[in-house]
MIDOSE-1310 file (N, C-alpha, C; in nm, 2 decimals, decimal comma, always signed):
residues 219
xxxx	+0,28/+7,91/-6,61/+0,30/+7,91/-6,45/+0,15/+7,91/-6,39; +0,16/+7,83/-6,28/+0,04/+7,80/-6,20/-0,02/+7,91/-6,15; -0,15/+7,95/-6,19/-0,19/+8,08/-6,14/-0,24/+8,05/-6,00; -0,25/+7,93/-5,95/-0,31/+7,92/-5,80/-0,20/+7,92/-5,71
xxxx	-0,21/+8,02/-5,63/-0,11/+8,05/-5,52/-0,19/+8,05/-5,39; -0,17/+7,96/-5,30/-0,24/+7,94/-5,19/-0,22/+8,07/-5,10; -0,32/+8,11/-5,03/-0,30/+8,23/-4,96/-0,26/+8,19/-4,82; -0,27/+8,07/-4,80/-0,23/+8,03/-4,66/-0,16/+7,90/-4,65
xxxx	-0,05/+7,87/-4,59/+0,01/+7,73/-4,58/-0,06/+7,67/-4,46; -0,11/+7,56/-4,50/-0,18/+7,48/-4,38/-0,07/+7,41/-4,29; -0,09/+7,42/-4,16/+0,00/+7,36/-4,05/-0,04/+7,20/-4,05; +0,06/+7,12/-4,10/+0,05/+6,99/-4,10/+0,11/+6,91/-3,97
xxxx	+0,16/+6,99/-3,87/+0,22/+6,94/-3,76/+0,14/+6,83/-3,69; +0,00/+6,88/-3,66/-0,08/+6,79/-3,59/-0,10/+6,66/-3,67; -0,12/+6,68/-3,80/-0,15/+6,54/-3,88/-0,02/+6,47/-3,88; +0,09/+6,53/-3,89/+0,22/+6,43/-3,88/+0,23/+6,37/-3,75
xxxx	+0,20/+6,44/-3,65/+0,20/+6,37/-3,51/+0,09/+6,27/-3,50; -0,01/+6,27/-3,57/-0,12/+6,18/-3,56/-0,06/+6,06/-3,64; -0,01/+6,06/-3,74/+0,04/+5,96/-3,82/+0,15/+5,89/-3,76; +0,25/+5,97/-3,71/+0,36/+5,91/-3,62/+0,31/+5,83/-3,50
xxxx	+0,20/+5,88/-3,44/+0,15/+5,81/-3,32/+0,10/+5,68/-3,36; +0,01/+5,69/-3,47/-0,04/+5,57/-3,53/+0,05/+5,47/-3,56; +0,17/+5,50/-3,62/+0,28/+5,41/-3,67/+0,33/+5,36/-3,55; +0,38/+5,44/-3,44/+0,43/+5,39/-3,31/+0,34/+5,28/-3,25
xxxx	+0,21/+5,33/-3,24/+0,12/+5,23/-3,18/+0,11/+5,08/-3,25; +0,11/+5,10/-3,39/+0,11/+4,98/-3,46/+0,24/+4,89/-3,44; +0,36/+4,97/-3,43/+0,46/+4,89/-3,41/+0,48/+4,83/-3,27; +0,44/+4,93/-3,17/+0,42/+4,86/-3,02/+0,33/+4,73/-3,00
xxxx	+0,22/+4,75/-3,09/+0,10/+4,65/-3,08/+0,16/+4,51/-3,13; +0,23/+4,53/-3,25/+0,30/+4,41/-3,32/+0,41/+4,35/-3,23; +0,48/+4,43/-3,14/+0,58/+4,39/-3,06/+0,52/+4,31/-2,93; +0,42/+4,37/-2,89/+0,37/+4,32/-2,76/+0,28/+4,19/-2,78
xxxx	+0,22/+4,18/-2,90/+0,13/+4,08/-2,91/+0,21/+3,93/-2,91; +0,32/+3,94/-2,99/+0,39/+3,81/-2,98/+0,45/+3,78/-2,83; +0,47/+3,89/-2,76/+0,53/+3,87/-2,63/+0,42/+3,79/-2,54; +0,30/+3,83/-2,55/+0,20/+3,77/-2,47/+0,17/+3,62/-2,52
xxxx	+0,17/+3,61/-2,66/+0,17/+3,48/-2,70/+0,27/+3,38/-2,65; +0,38/+3,42/-2,64/+0,50/+3,36/-2,59/+0,46/+3,31/-2,44; +0,41/+3,40/-2,37/+0,37/+3,38/-2,21/+0,27/+3,27/-2,23; +0,18/+3,26/-2,32/+0,08/+3,16/-2,32/+0,14/+3,03/-2,36
xxxx	+0,24/+3,03/-2,44/+0,30/+2,90/-2,47/+0,38/+2,87/-2,36; +0,45/+2,95/-2,30/+0,53/+2,90/-2,16/+0,44/+2,83/-2,06; +0,34/+2,91/-2,04/+0,23/+2,85/-1,94/+0,17/+2,72/-1,98; +0,13/+2,70/-2,10/+0,07/+2,58/-2,14/+0,18/+2,46/-2,13
xxxx	+0,30/+2,50/-2,17/+0,40/+2,39/-2,17/+0,43/+2,34/-2,02; +0,43/+2,45/-1,93/+0,45/+2,41/-1,78/+0,34/+2,33/-1,74; +0,21/+2,36/-1,78/+0,09/+2,30/-1,72/+0,10/+2,15/-1,77; +0,14/+2,12/-1,90/+0,14/+2,00/-1,97/+0,25/+1,91/-1,90
xxxx	+0,37/+1,97/-1,86/+0,48/+1,90/-1,80/+0,43/+1,85/-1,65; +0,36/+1,95/-1,58/+0,30/+1,91/-1,45/+0,20/+1,80/-1,47; +0,13/+1,81/-1,57/+0,02/+1,68/-1,58/+0,09/+1,56/-1,62; +0,20/+1,56/-1,70/+0,27/+1,45/-1,74/+0,34/+1,40/-1,61
xxxx	+0,40/+1,48/-1,53/+0,48/+1,43/-1,40/+0,36/+1,38/-1,32; +0,26/+1,43/-1,30/+0,13/+1,36/-1,21/+0,10/+1,23/-1,26; +0,08/+1,22/-1,39/+0,06/+1,09/-1,44/+0,17/+0,98/-1,42; +0,30/+1,03/-1,44/+0,40/+0,93/-1,43/+0,42/+0,89/-1,29
xxxx	+0,39/+1,00/-1,19/+0,41/+0,96/-1,05/+0,29/+0,86/-1,00; +0,17/+0,87/-1,05/+0,06/+0,79/-1,01/+0,09/+0,65/-1,07; +0,15/+0,64/-1,19/+0,19/+0,51/-1,26/+0,29/+0,45/-1,17; +0,38/+0,53/-1,13/+0,50/+0,46/-1,04/+0,45/+0,42/-0,91
xxxx	+0,35/+0,50/-0,85/+0,30/+0,44/-0,72/+0,23/+0,34/-0,73; +0,13/+0,31/-0,85/+0,07/+0,19/-0,87/+0,15/+0,07/-0,89; +0,26/+0,08/-0,95/+0,36/-0,02/-0,97/+0,42/-0,05/-0,85; +0,46/+0,03/-0,76/+0,53/+0,00/-0,65/+0,43/-0,07/-0,56
xxxx	+0,30/-0,04/-0,55/+0,21/-0,11/-0,47/+0,18/-0,25/-0,52; +0,19/-0,25/-0,66/+0,16/-0,41/-0,71/+0,27/-0,49/-0,67; +0,40/-0,44/-0,67/+0,53/-0,50/-0,65/+0,51/-0,54/-0,50; +0,48/-0,45/-0,41/+0,48/-0,48/-0,26/+0,37/-0,60/-0,24
xxxx	+0,26/-0,60/-0,31/+0,17/-0,71/-0,31/+0,21/-0,83/-0,36; +0,29/-0,84/-0,46/+0,35/-0,96/-0,51/+0,45/-1,01/-0,40; +0,53/-0,93/-0,34/+0,62/-0,98/-0,23/+0,55/-1,03/-0,13; +0,44/-0,97/-0,07/+0,35/-1,01/+0,03/+0,30/-1,14/+0,00
xxxx	+0,27/-1,17/-0,12/+0,20/-1,29/-0,16/+0,28/-1,42/-0,16; +0,40/-1,41/-0,12/+0,49/-1,53/-0,10/+0,45/-1,58/+0,04; +0,34/-1,67/+0,04/+0,29/-1,72/+0,16/+0,39/-1,83/+0,22; +0,49/-1,87/+0,15/+0,58/-1,98/+0,21/+0,67/-1,89/+0,30
xxxx	+0,68/-1,76/+0,29/+0,79/-1,67/+0,37/+0,71/-1,56/+0,42; +0,59/-1,57/+0,50/+0,52/-1,46/+0,54/+0,59/-1,36/+0,64; +0,59/-1,23/+0,60/+0,62/-1,12/+0,69/+0,57/-1,13/+0,81; +0,63/-1,11/+0,94/+0,59/-1,13/+1,07/+0,63/-1,00/+1,14
xxxx	+0,54/-0,94/+1,23/+0,59/-0,82/+1,31/+0,47/-0,82/+1,43; +0,52/-0,75/+1,54/+0,44/-0,72/+1,65/+0,44/-0,59/+1,67; +0,32/-0,53/+1,68/+0,28/-0,39/+1,70/+0,17/-0,36/+1,79; +0,19/-0,28/+1,88/+0,09/-0,23/+1,99/+0,00/-0,36/+2,03
xxxx	+0,09/-0,47/+2,09/+0,03/-0,58/+2,14/-0,05/-0,67/+2,04; -0,02/-0,67/+1,92/-0,10/-0,75/+1,81/+0,03/-0,81/+1,73; -0,01/-0,94/+1,69/+0,08/-1,00/+1,59/+0,02/-0,99/+1,45; +0,12/-0,96/+1,36/+0,08/-0,93/+1,21/+0,14/-1,05/+1,12
xxxx	+0,08/-1,09/+1,03/+0,13/-1,19/+0,93/+0,09/-1,13/+0,79; +0,20/-1,09/+0,70/+0,18/-1,00/+0,59/+0,09/-0,89/+0,59; +0,11/-0,82/+0,70/+0,05/-0,69/+0,72/-0,09/-0,70/+0,78; -0,14/-0,81/+0,82/-0,29/-0,82/+0,87/-0,29/-0,88/+1,01
xxxx	-0,39/-0,87/+1,08/-0,39/-0,93/+1,20/-0,55/-0,95/+1,25; -0,56/-1,04/+1,34/-0,71/-1,07/+1,39/-0,78/-0,95/+1,43; -0,90/-0,94/+1,37/-0,99/-0,83/+1,41/-0,99/-0,73/+1,27; -0,91/-0,76/+1,17/-0,90/-0,68/+1,05/-1,04/-0,72/+0,97
xxxx	-1,09/-0,63/+0,88/-1,19/-0,64/+0,81/-1,16/-0,72/+0,67; -1,27/-0,78/+0,62/-1,22/-0,83/+0,49/-1,16/-0,74/+0,37; -1,22/-0,60/+0,36/-1,17/-0,51/+0,28/-1,01/-0,49/+0,30; -0,98/-0,48/+0,43/-0,83/-0,45/+0,46/-0,74/-0,57/+0,42
xxxx	-0,79/-0,70/+0,46/-0,71/-0,80/+0,40/-0,69/-0,81/+0,27; -0,80/-0,77/+0,18/-0,78/-0,77/+0,04/-0,69/-0,67/-0,01; -0,71/-0,55/+0,06/-0,62/-0,43/+0,02/-0,47/-0,47/+0,05; -0,45/-0,55/+0,15/-0,29/-0,58/+0,16/-0,26/-0,71/+0,08
xxxx	-0,34/-0,80/+0,04/-0,32/-0,92/-0,01/-0,36/-0,93/-0,16; -0,44/-0,83/-0,20/-0,48/-0,85/-0,33/-0,61/-0,92/-0,36; -0,65/-0,95/-0,48/-0,78/-1,02/-0,51/-0,77/-1,16/-0,58; -0,66/-1,21/-0,56/-0,64/-1,35/-0,62/-0,68/-1,44/-0,51
xxxx	-0,81/-1,46/-0,49/-0,86/-1,54/-0,36/-0,98/-1,61/-0,42; -1,03/-1,71/-0,36/-1,16/-1,76/-0,37/-1,22/-1,77/-0,24; -1,35/-1,78/-0,24/-1,44/-1,76/-0,12/-1,50/-1,90/-0,08; -1,49/-1,94/+0,04/-1,55/-2,07/+0,07/-1,65/-2,04/+0,20
xxxx	-1,76/-2,10/+0,22/-1,86/-2,07/+0,30/-1,85/-2,18/+0,43; -1,79/-2,29/+0,38/-1,81/-2,40/+0,48/-1,68/-2,47/+0,50; -1,66/-2,50/+0,62/-1,52/-2,60/+0,66/-1,57/-2,68/+0,80; -1,55/-2,81/+0,79/-1,57/-2,88/+0,90/-1,51/-2,83/+1,03
xxxx	-1,58/-2,81/+1,13/-1,53/-2,77/+1,25/-1,50/-2,61/+1,27; -1,52/-2,55/+1,15/-1,50/-2,40/+1,17/-1,65/-2,32/+1,20; -1,63/-2,22/+1,27/-1,74/-2,13/+1,29/-1,74/-2,01/+1,20; -1,66/-2,00/+1,11/-1,63/-1,88/+1,03/-1,75/-1,86/+0,94
xxxx	-1,79/-1,75/+0,90/-1,90/-1,72/+0,81/-1,85/-1,74/+0,69; -1,74/-1,71/+0,65/-1,67/-1,75/+0,52/-1,51/-1,74/+0,53; -1,45/-1,80/+0,43/-1,30/-1,81/+0,43/-1,24/-1,75/+0,28; -1,16/-1,68/+0,30/-1,07/-1,63/+0,18/-0,95/-1,72/+0,16
xxxx	-0,95/-1,79/+0,06/-0,84/-1,89/+0,02/-0,75/-1,81/-0,08; -0,62/-1,82/-0,04/-0,52/-1,76/-0,14/-0,44/-1,87/-0,20; -0,44/-1,90/-0,32/-0,36/-1,99/-0,37/-0,36/-2,14/-0,32; -0,45/-2,16/-0,23/-0,46/-2,29/-0,17/-0,35/-2,32/-0,07
xxxx	-0,28/-2,21/-0,03/-0,18/-2,23/+0,07/-0,19/-2,12/+0,17; -0,29/-2,04/+0,17/-0,31/-1,95/+0,28/-0,47/-1,92/+0,30; -0,52/-1,93/+0,42/-0,66/-1,93/+0,44/-0,70/-1,83/+0,57; -0,80/-1,73/+0,53/-0,83/-1,63/+0,62/-0,97/-1,65/+0,66
xxxx	-1,00/-1,68/+0,79/-1,13/-1,71/+0,84/-1,19/-1,59/+0,90; -1,31/-1,56/+0,85/-1,39/-1,44/+0,90/-1,51/-1,47/+0,97; -1,53/-1,40/+1,08/-1,65/-1,42/+1,18/-1,72/-1,28/+1,20; -1,83/-1,25/+1,15/-1,89/-1,13/+1,17/-1,82/-1,02/+1,09
xxxx	-1,75/-1,05/+0,97/-1,68/-0,96/+0,90/-1,55/-0,92/+0,96; -1,50/-0,99/+1,05/-1,38/-0,97/+1,12/-1,29/-1,09/+1,11; -1,16/-1,07/+1,08/-1,06/-1,18/+1,07/-1,04/-1,25/+1,20; -1,08/-1,38/+1,21/-1,09/-1,46/+1,34/-0,96/-1,53/+1,35
xxxx	-0,92/-1,59/+1,23/-0,79/-1,68/+1,23/-0,73/-1,69/+1,10; -0,59/-1,72/+1,11/-0,51/-1,74/+0,98/-0,44/-1,87/+0,98; -0,44/-1,94/+0,85/-0,36/-2,05/+0,85/-0,27/-2,03/+0,73; -0,14/-2,04/+0,74/-0,05/-2,04/+0,64/+0,02/-2,20/+0,62
xxxx	+0,00/-2,25/+0,50/+0,04/-2,38/+0,48/+0,17/-2,39/+0,39; +0,25/-2,48/+0,39/+0,37/-2,49/+0,31/+0,45/-2,38/+0,35; +0,47/-2,34/+0,50/+0,57/-2,24/+0,51/+0,71/-2,27/+0,52; +0,80/-2,20/+0,45/+0,95/-2,24/+0,45/+0,99/-2,27/+0,59
xxxx	+1,05/-2,39/+0,63/+1,08/-2,41/+0,77/+1,20/-2,35/+0,81; +1,30/-2,33/+0,72/+1,42/-2,26/+0,75/+1,40/-2,11/+0,79; +1,30/-2,06/+0,70/+1,26/-1,92/+0,72/+1,20/-1,90/+0,84; +1,10/-1,99/+0,88/+1,05/-1,97/+1,03/+1,15/-2,00/+1,15
xxxx	+1,24/-2,09/+1,13/+1,33/-2,10/+1,21/+1,40/-1,97/+1,24; +1,44/-1,90/+1,16/+1,50/-1,77/+1,17/+1,41/-1,67/+1,26; +1,29/-1,67/+1,20/+1,19/-1,58/+1,28/+1,19/-1,63/+1,43; +1,17/-1,75/+1,45/+1,15/-1,79/+1,60/+1,27/-1,76/+1,67
xxxx	+1,39/-1,80/+1,61/+1,51/-1,77/+1,69/+1,54/-1,63/+1,71; +1,50/-1,54/+1,63/+1,53/-1,38/+1,64/+1,40/-1,33/+1,71; +1,31/-1,39/+1,75/+1,20/-1,31/+1,82/+1,22/-1,30/+1,96; +1,21/-1,18/+2,01/+1,26/-1,14/+2,14/+1,15/-1,14/+2,23
xxxx	+1,01/-1,17/+2,19/+0,90/-1,18/+2,29/+0,88/-1,30/+2,35; +0,77/-1,33/+2,41/+0,75/-1,46/+2,48/+0,72/-1,56/+2,37; +0,80/-1,67/+2,40/+0,78/-1,79/+2,31/+0,82/-1,91/+2,37; +0,77/-2,02/+2,33/+0,79/-2,15/+2,39/+0,77/-2,27/+2,31
xxxx	+0,83/-2,38/+2,34/+0,81/-2,51/+2,28/+0,70/-2,59/+2,36; +0,65/-2,69/+2,28/+0,57/-2,80/+2,35/+0,63/-2,95/+2,30; +0,74/-2,99/+2,36/+0,80/-3,12/+2,30/+0,71/-3,24/+2,30; +0,62/-3,23/+2,42/+0,49/-3,35/+2,43/+0,42/-3,37/+2,31
xxxx	+0,39/-3,24/+2,24/+0,29/-3,24/+2,13/+0,36/-3,25/+1,99; +0,49/-3,29/+1,99/+0,56/-3,28/+1,85/+0,66/-3,15/+1,82; +0,72/-3,11/+1,93/+0,81/-2,98/+1,92/+0,73/-2,87/+1,84; +0,60/-2,85/+1,88/+0,53/-2,72/+1,83/+0,60/-2,60/+1,88
xxxx	+0,60/-2,49/+1,80/+0,65/-2,37/+1,87/+0,54/-2,26/+1,85; +0,55/-2,18/+1,97/+0,45/-2,07/+1,99/+0,51/-1,93/+2,02; +0,46/-1,83/+1,95/+0,46/-1,71/+2,01/+0,34/-1,66/+2,08; +0,34/-1,60/+2,19/+0,22/-1,58/+2,28/+0,22/-1,43/+2,34
xxxx	+0,11/-1,35/+2,32/+0,10/-1,23/+2,39/+0,02/-1,24/+2,49; +0,07/-1,24/+2,62/-0,04/-1,26/+2,74/-0,14/-1,14/+2,75; -0,11/-1,01/+2,70/-0,20/-0,91/+2,72/-0,32/-0,93/+2,63; -0,30/-0,97/+2,51/-0,41/-0,97/+2,42/-0,45/-1,12/+2,39
xxxx	-0,38/-1,22/+2,44/-0,41/-1,36/+2,42/-0,40/-1,40/+2,27; -0,32/-1,34/+2,19/-0,29/-1,37/+2,05/-0,18/-1,48/+2,06; -0,20/-1,58/+1,97/-0,11/-1,68/+1,97/-0,06/-1,72/+1,81; +0,05/-1,75/+1,80/+0,11/-1,78/+1,67/+0,18/-1,92/+1,69
xxxx	+0,12/-2,03/+1,62/+0,16/-2,16/+1,64/+0,23/-2,21/+1,51; +0,33/-2,28/+1,53/+0,40/-2,34/+1,41/+0,40/-2,49/+1,44; +0,35/-2,57/+1,34/+0,35/-2,72/+1,38/+0,38/-2,80/+1,24; +0,44/-2,90/+1,25/+0,48/-2,99/+1,14/+0,38/-3,09/+1,13
xxxx	+0,31/-3,11/+1,01/+0,21/-3,21/+1,01/+0,27/-3,35/+0,95; +0,19/-3,44/+0,93/+0,25/-3,58/+0,91/+0,33/-3,59/+0,77; +0,30/-3,51/+0,68/+0,38/-3,50/+0,55/+0,50/-3,43/+0,55; +0,54/-3,37/+0,67/+0,66/-3,29/+0,69/+0,64/-3,14/+0,65
xxxx	+0,51/-3,09/+0,63/+0,48/-2,96/+0,60/+0,47/-2,86/+0,72; +0,53/-2,74/+0,71/+0,50/-2,66/+0,83/+0,37/-2,59/+0,80; +0,30/-2,58/+0,90/+0,18/-2,50/+0,90/+0,20/-2,39/+1,02; +0,14/-2,28/+0,98/+0,15/-2,16/+1,09/+0,01/-2,11/+1,10
xxxx	-0,02/-2,10/+1,23/-0,16/-2,05/+1,26/-0,15/-1,93/+1,36; -0,25/-1,84/+1,31/-0,24/-1,71/+1,40/-0,39/-1,71/+1,46; -0,41/-1,72/+1,59/-0,55/-1,73/+1,65/-0,54/-1,68/+1,79; -0,65/-1,68/+1,86/-0,67/-1,63/+1,98/-0,67/-1,75/+2,08
xxxx	-0,56/-1,74/+2,17/-0,54/-1,85/+2,25/-0,62/-1,85/+2,39; -0,66/-1,72/+2,43/-0,74/-1,71/+2,55/-0,64/-1,66/+2,67; -0,69/-1,60/+2,76/-0,60/-1,55/+2,89/-0,57/-1,67/+2,97; -0,63/-1,78/+2,96/-0,59/-1,89/+3,06/-0,53/-1,99/+2,98
xxxx	-0,46/-1,96/+2,87/-0,38/-2,06/+2,79/-0,28/-2,12/+2,87; -0,21/-2,07/+2,94/-0,08/-2,12/+3,01/-0,13/-2,21/+3,11; -0,26/-2,22/+3,15/-0,29/-2,32/+3,27/-0,33/-2,46/+3,20; -0,33/-2,45/+3,06/-0,34/-2,59/+3,00/-0,23/-2,68/+3,02
xxxx	-0,25/-2,81/+3,06/-0,14/-2,89/+3,09/-0,07/-2,93/+2,97; -0,12/-2,91/+2,84/-0,05/-2,93/+2,71/+0,05/-2,83/+2,68; +0,05/-2,71/+2,77/+0,14/-2,61/+2,73/+0,25/-2,61/+2,82; +0,37/-2,52/+2,81/+0,48/-2,55/+2,86/+0,50/-2,53/+3,01
xxxx	+0,60/-2,59/+3,06/+0,63/-2,57/+3,21/+0,74/-2,46/+3,19; +0,77/-2,41/+3,30/+0,87/-2,31/+3,32/+1,01/-2,32/+3,26; +1,05/-2,45/+3,25/+1,18/-2,47/+3,19/+1,17/-2,47/+3,04; +1,05/-2,49/+2,98/+1,04/-2,49/+2,84/+1,01/-2,35/+2,77
xxx	+0,99/-2,26/+2,86/+0,99/-2,12/+2,80/+1,11/-2,06/+2,77; +1,11/-2,00/+2,65/+1,25/-1,95/+2,60/+1,26/-1,82/+2,62; +1,39/-1,77/+2,64/+1,42/-1,61/+2,65/+1,45/-1,56/+2,52
């Protein structure tokens, strides 16, 4: 028989509570930690998806811009518009800077610095069929060579602004803005090719005897 008889039974309630609290804390800790990890995984995944969407969007926009530029570079069928008293061909007009022309038409050009009879400081030549003449870094005139005649016929017939013919000089056709003096001229040269010129005609253009009489002005 055990001779040791405790004189007092120790109260273990506090110890049990401490142990239970530690166990509960450990369980809660193990449960919460994966929860926060899951949040980090979700946030990281969302950020990656956003970054991928941004890259895809930038790539799409760049592709669209390149496609638009390729369409504009069909100089045989130049786009034409009239906006705020100015005439535009392929999105550019007289007075534009060199950088704006390159932005719209791309970098597939060569630079020339001399041409007989021209006052231009330099010329941007695109594919040998479109030439842009610059004076003091401003676009001074444009020539489109090898323009599709049927295409221009439709442009001319559908234009509702001031237009006229000059039968005495070979049935040349013109769009003219009296307010700004801008002139778009279409003429067929000796080999049958249609040339299109965008230039400044001057405010006194209609006083020139080579230009149309009243009966030659088209509505």
